[in-house]
C-alpha positions in Angstrom: 3.1 -15.1 27.5 6.9 -14.8 27.9 7.4 -16.0 24.3 5.0 -13.3 23.1 6.7 -10.6 25.2 10.1 -11.7 23.8 8.8 -11.5 20.2 7.3 -8.1 20.8 10.6 -6.8 22.2 12.9 -8.3 19.5 10.9 -8.1 16.3 11.4 -4.4 15.5 9.5 -4.8 12.2 6.3 -5.0 14.3 7.0 -2.0 16.4 4.8 1.1 16.1 6.1 3.3 13.3 6.8 6.2 15.7 9.0 4.1 18.0 11.0 2.9 14.9 11.5 6.4 13.5 12.2 8.5 16.6 16.0 8.0 16.4 16.3 9.3 12.8 13.7 12.1 12.9 16.5 14.7 13.4 17.7 13.9 9.9 14.2 14.6 8.5 14.2 17.9 10.4 17.6 18.8 9.0 16.2 18.4 5.4 13.3 20.7 6.4 15.8 23.3 7.7 18.1 22.9 4.7 15.3 23.5 2.2 13.6 26.1 4.4 10.4 24.2 3.9 8.6 22.0 6.4 7.0 20.2 3.5 10.2 19.9 1.5 9.0 16.7 -0.2 6.0 18.1 -1.9 7.7 18.9 -5.3 9.0 15.3 -5.5 5.9 14.1 -7.5 4.5 17.4 -8.7 1.1 16.1 -9.9 0.2 14.2 -6.8 -1.5 15.9 -3.9 1.1 16.6 -1.2 3.7 14.9 -3.4 2.0 11.6 -2.6 3.0 11.8 1.0 -0.4 11.6 2.5 -4.0 11.8 1.4 -3.6 11.6 -2.3 -6.3 9.7 -4.3 -6.0 6.7 -6.4 -8.1 8.4 -9.1 -5.5 11.1 -9.6 -2.8 8.4 -9.8 -4.6 6.2 -12.3 -5.3 9.2 -14.6 -1.5 9.6 -15.1 -0.9 6.0 -16.1 -1.4 4.2 -19.5 -5.0 2.8 -19.4 -3.8 -0.7 -20.0 -1.6 -0.7 -16.9 -4.2 -0.5 -14.1 -7.6 -2.2 -13.3 -10.8 -1.0 -15.0 -12.3 1.2 -12.3 -15.3 3.4 -11.5 -15.4 6.0 -8.8 -18.4 6.2 -6.5 -19.6 9.0 -4.2 -21.3 7.8 -1.0 -24.4 10.0 -1.8 -25.0 8.2 -5.1 -28.2 6.2 -5.2 -27.4 2.5 -5.2 -29.5 1.9 -8.4 -27.2 4.4 -10.1 -24.2 2.6 -8.8 -25.5 -0.6 -10.4 -26.0 1.3 -13.7 -22.3 2.5 -13.5 -21.2 -1.0 -12.7 -23.0 -2.5 -15.8 -21.9 0.3 -18.1 -18.3 -0.3 -17.1 -18.7 -4.0 -18.0 -17.6 -5.0 -14.5 -18.4 -8.5 -13.2 -18.3 -10.1 -9.8 -16.1 -10.5 -7.9 -14.8 -7.0 -7.8 -12.3 -5.2 -5.5 -13.6 -2.1 -3.6 -11.5 0.4 -1.6 -11.5 4.0 -0.5 -10.3 6.5 -3.2 -8.1 8.0 -0.6 -6.9 5.1 1.5 -3.9 3.5 3.1 -2.7 0.3 4.7 -5.5 -1.7 3.1 -8.2 -0.1 5.2 -11.7 -1.0 3.9 -10.2 -3.0 1.0 -12.7 -5.8 0.3 -13.5 -8.5 -2.3 -17.2 -8.3 -3.2 -19.0 -11.2 -4.7 -22.6 -10.0 -5.2 -25.0 -7.0 -5.4 -25.9 -7.6 -1.8 -22.3 -7.3 -0.7 -21.8 -4.2 -2.7 -24.9 -2.6 -1.4 -23.8 -3.4 2.2 -20.4 -1.8 1.4 -22.0 1.3 -0.3 -24.3 1.9 2.7 -21.4 1.7 5.1 -18.9 3.9 3.2 -19.1 7.6 4.1 -16.4 8.7 1.6 -15.6 8.3 -2.1 -14.5 4.8 -3.1 -13.5 2.7 -6.1 -15.0 -0.4 -7.6 -12.6 -2.1 -9.9 -12.1 -5.4 -11.7 -10.6 -8.1 -9.5 -7.2 -8.9 -10.8 -6.5 -12.6 -10.8 -2.8 -12.6 -11.5 -1.1 -14.9 -9.0 1.7 -12.7 -7.9 1.7 -9.3 -6.1 5.0 -7.5 -6.0 6.3 -4.2 -4.6 8.8 -2.1 -6.7 10.5 0.9 -5.2 11.7 3.2 -8.0 13.2 6.7 -8.2 14.5 8.8 -11.1 16.2 12.2 -10.8 14.3 14.7 -13.0 17.3 15.5 -15.2 18.2 11.8 -15.8 16.8 9.5 -18.4 17.3 6.4 -16.3 16.2 5.6 -12.8 17.0 3.1 -10.1 15.0 0.2 -8.6 16.1 0.1 -4.9 13.6 -2.6 -3.8 11.8 -5.5 -5.4 9.7 -7.9 -3.3 6.9 -10.4 -3.5 3.9 -10.2 -1.1 2.1 -13.1 0.5 -1.1 -13.1 2.5 -1.3 -13.4 6.2 -2.6 -17.0 6.5 -2.5 -20.1 8.6 -2.4 -23.7 7.5 -4.6 -26.3 9.1 -3.4 -29.6 10.6 -6.8 -31.3 11.0 -6.8 -31.0 14.8 -6.3 -27.3 15.8 -9.1 -24.7 15.6 -8.6 -21.5 13.7 -8.0 -19.7 17.0 -5.3 -22.2 18.1 -3.6 -21.8 14.8 -3.6 -18.0 15.1 -2.3 -18.2 18.7 0.6 -20.4 17.5 1.7 -18.2 14.6 4.0 -15.4 15.7 3.1 -13.2 12.7 -0.5 -13.0 13.8 0.5 -11.9 17.3 0.6 -8.1 16.6 -2.9 -8.3 15.0 -4.4 -11.0 17.1 -7.3 -9.0 18.5 -8.2 -7.6 15.1 -8.2 -11.1 13.6 -10.3 -12.5 16.4 -12.9 -9.9 15.8 -12.9 -10.4 12.0 -13.2 -14.2 12.2 -15.3 -14.4 15.3 -17.8 -16.8 13.8 -15.1 -19.3 12.7 -12.7 -19.3 15.6 -13.8 -22.7 16.8 -13.6 -24.2 13.3 -11.0 -27.0 12.8 -9.1 -26.3 9.6 -8.4 -29.4 7.5 -4.8 -30.6 7.2 -2.9 -28.8 4.5 -5.6 -26.2 3.9 -4.7 -22.6 4.0 -7.0 -20.0 5.7 -6.5 -16.4 4.6 -6.8 -14.1 7.6 -6.6 -10.8 5.7 -7.6 -10.0 2.1 -5.1 -7.2 1.8 -1.5 -7.8 1.1 -0.3 -4.6 2.8 2.5 -5.1 5.3 0.3 -3.3 7.9 -2.4 -5.9 7.4 0.0 -8.8 8.0 1.2 -9.3 4.5 4.6 -11.1 4.3 7.4 -9.7 2.2 9.9 -11.9 0.3 13.0 -10.4 -1.2 13.4 -10.6 -5.0 16.6 -8.5 -5.2 18.2 -11.2 -7.3 15.5 -10.6 -10.0 16.4 -7.0 -10.6 17.9 -6.4 -14.1 17.9 -3.9 -17.0 14.6 -5.3 -18.5 12.8 -4.7 -15.2 14.3 -1.2 -14.9 13.2 -0.4 -18.5 9.5 -1.1 -17.6 9.6 1.5 -14.8 11.7 4.0 -16.7 9.0 3.9 -19.4 6.3 4.5 -16.8 8.2 7.3 -15.2 8.7 9.0 -18.5 5.0 8.5 -19.5 3.8 10.3 -16.4 6.6 12.9 -16.6 6.0 13.5 -12.9 6.4 10.2 -10.9 10.0 10.5 -9.7 10.0 8.8 -6.3 7.8 6.1 -4.9 6.6 2.5 -4.7 4.5 0.6 -7.2 2.3 -2.2 -5.9 1.6 -4.6 -8.9 -0.1 -7.8 -9.7 1.4 -9.9 -12.5 1.3 -13.3 -14.0 5.0 -13.9 -13.5 8.2 -12.0 -12.9 9.3 -12.8 -16.4 6.1 -11.4 -17.9 6.5 -8.2 -15.8 10.1 -7.8 -17.2 8.6 -8.1 -20.7 6.0 -5.4 -19.8 3.2 -8.0 -20.2 0.4 -9.3 -18.0 0.6 -6.9 -15.1 -1.7 -4.4 -13.4 -0.7 -1.5 -11.2 -2.8 -1.5 -8.1 -1.3 1.6 -6.5 1.5 4.1 -6.8 2.6 5.5 -3.4 4.6 8.7 -3.7 6.9 10.6 -1.3 5.3 9.0 1.8 6.0 5.4 0.5 8.1 3.4 2.9 10.9 1.3 1.1 9.5 -2.1 2.0 12.8 -3.8 1.4 13.8 -2.8 4.9 11.4 -5.6 6.0 11.5 -9.3 5.3 15.2 -9.5 4.6 16.4 -10.2 8.1 17.8 -6.7 8.3 19.0 -5.4 11.6 17.4 -2.2 12.8 20.7 -0.3 12.0 20.7 -1.6 8.4 17.1 -0.6 8.0 18.0 2.9 9.2 20.8 3.1 6.6 18.3 2.2 3.9 15.7 4.7 5.1 18.2 7.6 5.3 19.5 6.8 1.8 15.9 7.1 0.5 15.3 10.4 2.4 18.4 11.8 0.9 17.2 10.9 -2.6 13.8 12.3 -1.8 15.3 15.6 -0.7 17.5 15.8 -3.8 14.6 15.2 -6.2 12.5 17.8 -4.4 15.2 20.4 -4.6 15.7 19.8 -8.4 12.0 20.2 -9.0 11.8 23.2 -6.8 14.6 24.9 -8.9 12.5 24.1 -11.9 9.7 26.3 -10.5 7.6 23.8 -8.5 6.8 25.4 -5.2 6.9 23.8 -1.8 3.6 23.7 0.0 3.0 26.5 2.5 3.1 25.6 6.2 -0.6 26.2 6.9 -1.7 24.5 3.7 0.2 21.4 4.7 -1.1 21.5 8.3 -4.7 21.7 7.1 -4.2 18.9 4.6 -2.5 16.6 7.1 -5.2 17.1 9.7 -8.0 16.4 7.2 -6.2 13.3 6.0 -5.5 12.0 9.5 -9.2 12.4 10.5 -10.1 10.6 7.3 -7.8 7.6 8.0 -8.9 7.4 11.6 -12.5 7.1 10.5 -11.5 4.4 8.0 -9.6 2.5 10.6 -12.5 2.4 13.0 -14.9 1.4 10.2 -12.5 -1.4 9.0 -12.4 -2.9 12.5 -16.1 -3.6 12.6 -17.0 -4.1 8.9 -17.2 -7.8 7.8 -14.6 -9.2 5.4 -17.4 -10.0 2.9 
């Protein structure tokens, strides 16, 4: 118990986001005052809803990328008859397993790997909102790339490059799954969630050397582990993301989550697939996983906020309007209700 309390107090990376951000919120407020716009960030990525800060859909993001750079996907409405869903599935040449996730989602909520018609029908019957069915990408690496480019510049900057790993435990041939979870500090902040999701297997003894994946999502909020790849950044990698930024002509600030066959292949622009692009609301993940102090993390965050402000001001001067106060309030409230519903559903829906 004392060990867990100590970990909770010292591992700032696992603190609630509001606790972490309170000391630097005045800086954000200053940018609001300086721009005379509460939603000063909305011009940063002009073609994404709310600048990609909250509630944007994956469909609108994918439509602005080269077709070869993202998974083959179909978009499903919850009111669609399941027989028609199957017809869409067949017409798109999709095959199991597939990945499914809400069109407007966050933190890996309701992301699942589906292996059969029965699993897909169960997911379809449970989902009350639009969702995506897409080919499952088998590339072995998932990376996170934080990139920005000023609208008047031809070249951008990669500020963060990381590899993601699943939240998993490794068996020793003696301990049960529950014991392994209790003895792994990274599970601690999500212990109750993991116990619910793996309830039927908690007493199972995991064979020695065998890994047991606790969460199918690699999101940091779902327990994903981040490993620094700063040393891999170079001109070739930057060129890939400069090309993407110029292709869209409107993605200036955000984080790409990508699966690839290797770092070298990604640098060559080969064998990669963009799972998501997170805009102005994207957190620079390189504050985590690098043994940063909280103060260093604040310096990184404030640097990115300054860039976000500058990009937004440049685009505003080009005629891209800030969102009005009430429009932003309405959108934020709707998005938060949406994500609260997804969070509640995710907590009780099986991992499939």
